[in-house]
C-alpha positions as CSV (number, residue, x, y, z in Angstrom):
1,M,-0.5,0.2,-0.3
2,R,3.0,1.4,0.3
3,R,3.9,1.3,-2.7
4,R,0.3,2.3,-4.5
5,L,-0.3,5.5,-2.2
6,G,4.0,7.4,-2.1
7,R,2.3,7.4,1.5
8,E,4.0,5.6,5.2
9,C,1.2,3.5,5.9
10,L,0.1,1.6,9.5
11,Y,-1.2,-2.0,9.6
12,V,-3.5,-1.5,11.7
13,P,-7.2,-4.5,13.0
14,S,-9.7,-2.6,11.4
15,C,-10.7,0.8,9.6
16,R,-13.1,2.1,13.1
17,L,-9.2,2.4,15.7
18,G,-7.4,3.4,12.6
19,L,-10.2,5.6,12.5
20,Y,-10.4,6.2,16.9
21,V,-6.3,6.5,16.5
22,A,-6.6,9.4,13.4
23,L,-9.3,11.3,15.0
24,R,-7.1,11.6,18.7
25,H,-4.2,12.5,16.6
26,W,-5.3,15.4,14.6
27,C,-8.4,16.5,16.9
28,P,-8.5,18.2,20.1
29,P,-11.4,16.3,22.6
30,G,-14.6,18.8,22.2
31,G,-13.5,19.9,18.8
32,R,-16.1,19.7,15.9
33,V,-15.8,17.3,12.4
34,L,-18.2,17.4,9.3
35,M,-18.7,14.6,7.9
36,S,-22.0,12.6,5.8
37,P,-25.0,12.1,7.3
38,V,-25.1,8.4,5.0
39,N,-22.6,6.7,6.6
40,D,-22.5,3.7,9.1
41,D,-23.3,4.0,12.4
42,V,-20.1,2.7,13.9
43,I,-18.6,5.6,12.3
44,M,-20.2,8.3,14.2
45,F,-19.7,6.4,17.2
46,V,-16.4,6.8,16.8
47,V,-16.3,9.9,16.6
48,L,-18.3,10.4,19.5
49,A,-15.1,7.8,21.7
50,A,-12.8,10.6,20.0
51,G,-14.5,13.0,21.9
52,L,-15.5,14.9,19.4
53,R,-19.3,16.6,18.3
54,P,-20.4,15.7,15.1
55,V,-21.3,18.0,12.5
56,Q,-23.9,16.4,9.4
57,A,-22.7,18.4,6.2
58,P,-25.0,18.5,3.0
59,L,-24.8,16.0,0.3
60,N,-25.1,15.6,-3.4
61,A,-28.5,13.3,-3.7
62,S,-26.5,12.0,-6.6
63,D,-24.5,9.6,-5.7
64,G,-24.1,10.6,-1.6
65,S,-21.0,13.2,-2.1
66,I,-20.4,16.1,0.8
67,D,-21.4,19.3,-1.5
68,P,-18.9,22.3,-0.1
69,A,-20.2,24.9,-1.4
70,A,-23.3,23.8,0.4
71,V,-22.2,24.5,3.9
72,P,-22.3,27.8,5.4
73,E,-19.8,29.9,6.3
74,S,-20.3,29.7,10.4
75,H,-20.4,25.8,10.4
76,W,-17.0,26.1,8.4
77,R,-14.7,28.4,11.3
78,G,-16.4,26.0,13.6
79,L,-14.6,23.0,12.8
80,S,-11.7,21.3,14.0
81,A,-11.4,18.6,11.3
82,V,-13.1,17.0,8.6
83,L,-13.4,13.6,7.4
84,T,-14.7,12.4,4.0
85,T,-16.9,9.2,3.1
86,N,-16.0,8.7,0.0
87,L,-19.5,6.6,-0.4
88,Y,-19.1,3.2,-1.7
89,G,-16.3,4.3,-3.3
90,N,-17.3,7.2,-5.0
91,P,-15.2,9.8,-3.8
92,D,-15.5,13.4,-2.5
93,P,-14.8,16.3,-3.7
94,A,-11.1,15.9,-1.9
95,P,-9.2,19.1,-3.4
96,E,-12.7,21.8,-2.8
97,L,-11.8,20.4,0.8
98,R,-8.3,19.9,0.7
99,A,-8.1,23.7,-0.1
100,R,-10.7,24.3,2.5
101,C,-9.0,23.2,5.4
102,H,-5.3,23.7,4.5
103,A,-7.0,27.5,4.5
104,L,-8.2,27.1,7.7
105,G,-6.0,25.4,9.2
106,I,-7.5,22.3,10.3
107,P,-6.9,18.4,8.8
108,L,-8.0,16.4,5.9
109,I,-9.1,13.1,7.1
110,E,-10.9,10.5,4.6
111,D,-12.2,7.4,4.8
112,A,-11.8,5.4,2.5
113,A,-13.0,2.7,3.4
114,H,-14.6,2.1,-0.2
115,A,-12.4,3.2,-1.7
116,I,-9.6,1.9,-2.3
117,G,-8.4,1.6,-5.9
118,S,-11.0,4.7,-6.0
119,T,-9.3,8.1,-7.6
120,V,-10.1,12.0,-7.9
121,A,-8.5,14.1,-10.0
122,G,-6.4,11.8,-11.5
123,R,-4.7,11.3,-7.7
124,A,-6.0,8.0,-5.6
125,V,-8.4,8.6,-2.9
126,G,-6.7,8.6,0.6
127,T,-3.1,10.8,-0.8
128,F,-5.5,14.1,-0.3
129,G,-5.9,14.6,3.1
130,D,-3.6,14.6,6.6
131,A,-4.4,11.1,7.2
132,A,-6.4,8.5,5.3
133,V,-7.8,4.9,6.6
134,F,-8.5,2.2,4.2
135,S,-10.5,-1.3,5.0
136,L,-9.4,-4.3,4.2
137,S,-13.0,-6.2,5.2
138,K,-14.3,-4.5,1.9
139,H,-13.3,-4.7,-1.6
140,V,-10.1,-7.2,0.0
141,G,-12.9,-9.3,1.6
142,A,-10.3,-10.4,4.6
143,K,-13.2,-9.7,7.2
144,T,-10.2,-7.6,8.7
145,G,-7.9,-5.7,9.2
146,G,-7.0,-1.7,8.0
147,F,-4.3,1.1,7.3
148,V,-3.7,4.4,7.8
149,A,-1.9,6.2,5.2
150,V,-0.5,9.7,6.5
151,A,0.8,12.8,4.6
152,D,3.9,13.2,7.3
153,P,5.6,9.7,8.0
154,T,7.8,10.7,11.0
155,L,4.5,10.6,12.6
156,V,4.6,7.0,12.0
157,P,6.3,5.7,15.4
158,E,3.4,8.0,17.7
159,L,0.8,6.5,16.0
160,T,2.1,3.1,16.3
161,A,2.5,3.6,19.8
162,A,-1.6,4.9,20.7
163,R,-2.7,2.0,17.8
164,D,-0.5,-0.7,20.2
165,A,-1.5,1.5,23.2
166,L,-5.6,-0.3,22.0
167,L,-4.8,-3.8,21.0
168,A,-6.6,-6.4,22.8
169,P,-3.5,-9.8,23.2
170,A,-4.0,-11.6,20.7
171,R,-6.1,-14.8,21.1
172,L,-5.7,-18.8,19.6
173,T,-9.6,-19.0,20.1
174,A,-10.3,-16.3,18.0
175,E,-7.4,-16.9,15.1
176,L,-8.6,-20.8,14.9
177,A,-12.4,-19.7,14.2
178,Y,-11.4,-16.9,11.9
179,A,-9.8,-19.7,10.0
180,L,-12.8,-21.8,10.2
181,R,-15.3,-18.7,9.0
182,P,-14.8,-19.1,5.2
183,Y,-15.7,-22.8,5.5
184,A,-18.4,-22.2,7.8
185,E,-19.7,-19.6,6.1
186,A,-19.6,-21.4,2.6
187,G,-21.3,-24.3,4.3
188,V,-24.0,-22.6,5.4
189,R,-24.3,-20.7,1.7
190,G,-24.2,-24.3,0.0
191,L,-27.2,-25.9,2.2
192,R,-28.8,-22.6,2.1
193,L,-29.0,-21.9,5.6
194,V,-28.8,-18.3,5.6
195,R,-32.1,-17.5,6.3
196,A,-32.6,-20.1,9.4
197,A,-28.8,-18.7,10.9
198,R,-30.4,-15.1,11.0
199,G,-33.8,-16.1,12.4
200,L,-31.7,-18.1,14.8
201,L,-29.3,-15.6,15.8
202,R,-32.6,-12.6,15.9
203,A,-34.3,-15.9,18.2
204,V,-31.0,-15.8,20.9
205,G,-31.1,-12.2,20.9
206,A,-27.5,-12.1,19.3
207,E,-28.1,-9.7,16.3
208,E,-27.2,-6.6,16.7
209,R,-28.9,-5.1,13.5
210,P,-32.7,-5.5,14.1
211,G,-33.0,-2.7,11.7
212,I,-30.7,-0.6,9.4
213,R,-29.5,1.1,12.1
214,M,-28.5,-0.4,15.5
215,E,-30.5,0.4,18.4
216,L,-29.2,4.4,19.3
217,R,-30.1,3.5,23.6
218,P,-30.3,7.6,24.8
219,G,-29.8,7.1,28.0
220,E,-26.6,4.7,28.2
221,L,-24.6,6.9,24.8
222,K,-25.4,10.2,26.9
223,E,-23.6,8.8,30.4
224,A,-21.0,7.1,27.7
225,L,-20.2,10.9,26.7
226,A,-19.6,12.2,30.0
227,D,-16.2,10.0,30.1
228,A,-15.2,10.5,26.5
229,P,-12.5,10.6,25.0
230,G,-12.1,6.4,25.4
231,L,-13.4,3.8,24.0
232,G,-14.8,1.6,26.6
233,G,-18.0,3.6,26.8
234,F,-18.6,3.5,23.7
235,D,-17.2,-0.4,22.9
236,S,-21.6,-2.5,22.7
237,W,-21.2,0.5,19.8
238,V,-18.4,0.5,17.9
239,R,-17.7,-3.3,18.5
240,V,-21.2,-3.9,16.5
241,D,-20.4,-6.3,13.2
242,M,-16.7,-6.3,14.1
243,H,-16.3,-7.5,17.8
244,R,-13.1,-8.1,17.1
245,Y,-12.1,-4.5,16.0
246,R,-9.0,-4.1,18.6
247,L,-7.6,-7.8,18.3
248,T,-3.9,-8.4,18.2
249,P,-3.6,-10.6,14.4
250,G,-2.0,-13.0,14.4
251,H,-0.5,-15.3,12.4
252,A,-3.3,-17.1,10.8
253,R,-5.2,-13.6,9.8
254,L,-2.2,-11.8,8.6
255,R,-1.0,-14.3,6.3
256,R,-4.9,-14.6,4.8
257,T,-5.2,-10.9,4.4
258,E,-1.4,-11.1,3.0
259,R,-2.8,-13.4,0.6
260,L,-5.9,-11.9,-0.7
261,L,-4.6,-8.0,-0.9
262,A,-2.1,-9.7,-3.1
263,G,-4.5,-10.3,-5.5
264,L,-6.2,-7.1,-5.7
265,D,-5.6,-5.4,-8.9
266,P,-7.5,-8.3,-10.8
267,L,-10.0,-7.4,-7.7
268,L,-10.4,-4.2,-8.6
269,D,-10.8,-4.6,-12.7
270,A,-13.9,-6.9,-11.5
271,H,-15.1,-4.5,-9.9
272,R,-14.6,-1.9,-13.0
273,A,-16.9,-3.8,-14.9
274,G,-19.2,-4.9,-12.8
275,T,-19.9,-1.1,-12.1
276,E,-19.4,-0.1,-15.4
277,R,-22.3,-2.7,-16.4
278,L,-24.4,-1.2,-13.7
279,L,-23.7,2.9,-14.7
280,A,-25.2,2.2,-17.8
281,T,-28.8,1.0,-16.7
282,R,-31.6,3.6,-16.5
283,W,-31.4,3.2,-12.6
284,A,-27.9,5.0,-12.2
285,A,-27.4,8.5,-11.4
286,P,-26.1,10.2,-15.1
287,S,-22.3,9.8,-15.4
288,C,-19.8,13.1,-14.7
289,G,-17.3,11.6,-17.1
290,E,-14.6,11.0,-15.6
291,D,-13.6,7.2,-16.3
292,V,-15.1,4.8,-14.4
293,Q,-14.2,3.9,-10.6
294,P,-13.8,0.7,-9.2
295,L,-16.9,1.0,-7.3
296,F,-17.4,-1.5,-3.9
297,R,-21.4,-0.6,-4.1
298,V,-23.0,0.7,-7.0
299,P,-25.5,3.4,-5.5
300,L,-29.0,2.1,-7.8
301,L,-31.6,5.2,-7.1
302,V,-34.7,2.6,-7.0
303,A,-38.1,3.9,-6.3
304,D,-38.7,1.3,-4.2
305,R,-36.1,0.5,-2.7
306,D,-37.9,-1.7,0.7
307,A,-39.5,-4.1,-2.6
308,A,-36.0,-4.1,-4.6
309,V,-34.2,-5.4,-1.4
310,A,-36.8,-7.8,-0.6
311,A,-37.0,-9.0,-4.4
312,L,-33.3,-9.6,-4.5
313,A,-33.4,-11.2,-1.4
314,R,-35.5,-14.3,-2.7
315,R,-32.3,-14.7,-4.9
316,R,-30.1,-15.5,-2.4
317,I,-28.4,-11.3,-3.0
318,T,-28.3,-10.4,0.3
319,T,-28.6,-6.0,0.2
320,G,-25.9,-4.5,3.3
321,Y,-24.4,-1.4,3.8
322,L,-27.8,0.7,4.1
323,Y,-27.2,4.0,5.7
324,D,-31.4,4.9,6.1
325,P,-32.2,7.2,7.6
326,P,-29.2,9.8,7.8
327,L,-27.4,10.0,10.8
328,D,-28.7,13.1,12.2
329,V,-32.0,11.9,12.1
330,Y,-30.5,8.9,13.8
331,A,-29.2,10.7,16.5
332,G,-31.0,13.5,16.6
333,D,-29.9,17.0,17.5
334,L,-28.5,15.6,21.4
335,F,-25.1,14.1,19.7
336,T,-25.0,15.4,16.0
337,D,-25.5,19.1,14.1
338,A,-28.3,18.6,12.2
339,S,-27.2,19.3,8.4
340,P,-28.0,22.7,7.1
341,R,-29.8,21.4,3.5
342,P,-30.8,17.4,5.0
343,A,-33.5,17.3,2.2
344,P,-30.4,15.5,-0.8
345,A,-29.1,13.4,2.0
346,A,-33.1,12.0,3.7
347,W,-34.1,10.8,-0.7
348,F,-30.6,9.5,-1.0
349,A,-30.6,7.9,1.9
350,R,-34.2,6.4,0.9
351,H,-33.9,5.4,-2.7
352,A,-30.2,4.1,-3.0
353,L,-29.6,0.8,-3.3
354,P,-26.0,-0.8,-3.1
355,A,-25.6,-2.9,-5.9
356,D,-22.6,-5.6,-5.9
357,P,-21.2,-4.7,-8.9
358,L,-18.7,-8.4,-8.9
359,R,-23.2,-9.2,-9.2
360,A,-24.2,-7.3,-11.4
361,R,-25.4,-10.0,-14.2
362,Q,-28.4,-11.0,-11.4
363,V,-28.7,-7.3,-10.3
364,I,-29.9,-6.5,-13.5
365,A,-32.1,-9.5,-14.0
366,V,-33.9,-9.1,-10.9
367,L,-35.0,-5.3,-11.0
368,E,-36.0,-5.8,-14.4
369,E,-38.3,-8.4,-13.6
370,L,-39.7,-7.0,-10.9
371,G,-40.5,-3.6,-12.7
372,A,-38.1,-1.4,-10.4
373,Q,-38.9,2.4,-11.8
374,P,-35.7,4.9,-10.9
375,A,-36.4,7.3,-8.6
376,L,-36.6,11.4,-9.6
377,P,-34.4,12.9,-8.5
378,P,-35.6,16.1,-6.0
379,G,-36.7,19.2,-8.3
380,H,-37.8,16.3,-10.9
381,G,-40.9,15.3,-9.3
382,G,-38.7,13.1,-6.4
383,D,-40.1,12.8,-3.5
């Protein structure tokens, strides 16, 4: 990754831990961070755990990217940092955000979890900010690991020490479970037991996201805020979907991650080909004319998104990475500052169908069979 980005990179056991390390290093406690309201709720909880106040940005309705021109001047002046999302791999306008941050003297931190291989203005996502955090659970499919890329290589020892202070010791049982997980998941899929397995999780109360968003639990969250910064009080929110996000990686985990990462280039080519196919459909937002990105997911804009999700599920195509409602609606003004222009984010969150480009043909076939209609954008008859 150092060779790909031209930046020093620090391995972390998860993107969320890497983001926490970066926020704690670059942002003073009590600072305000501009971020996207269409994002995983875990990321908001990481920001809160770092002792920071999330400020929700206005978005472009076509792709869910941050719209810098719609951020009021009063918002810019009160910020301590800007955190990009690069949602599904679609780049945020990093050059404009970088220029704004430079003028204000604040850091730009790039969340590039979805964006390995994405570029903007001829440069790789992750090379604009003071720091960028990547995930190896997305394109690479390692289900573990990530890295922090930094502009200033002299900071690596300090960031390494901060990471190491947060790590939990490696455990043999965790390594065995990780090594066996791909075989267990393949067996469940082969036996068509996915729906039954999820039903069992719900029955025993082990499913942490009964809906798209996890349960907020505002009373407990308010208590945790009193002790921020620190991950301890926020662990039950930050660990959702990845309980071992702080685990020191063992040899089996690192070997498998390295093997998967070695196949990144052909995988990105496959994502790019599937993305191009999906962008040619009637449900895709109009292209801006740049080169096709190897998107992690392609946000098709569907009038009845829930019906499309159900139709895909009947064909055993799971739709993940839904972020509805936006974070300011989900969390309320007790825990975040609302977007000054919430309508585009709400529209995008309600209609975006994140389609896996590796299953582009199957997704298109299901939507055609369903007769799914494209969502009309706001101002053109869209709700």
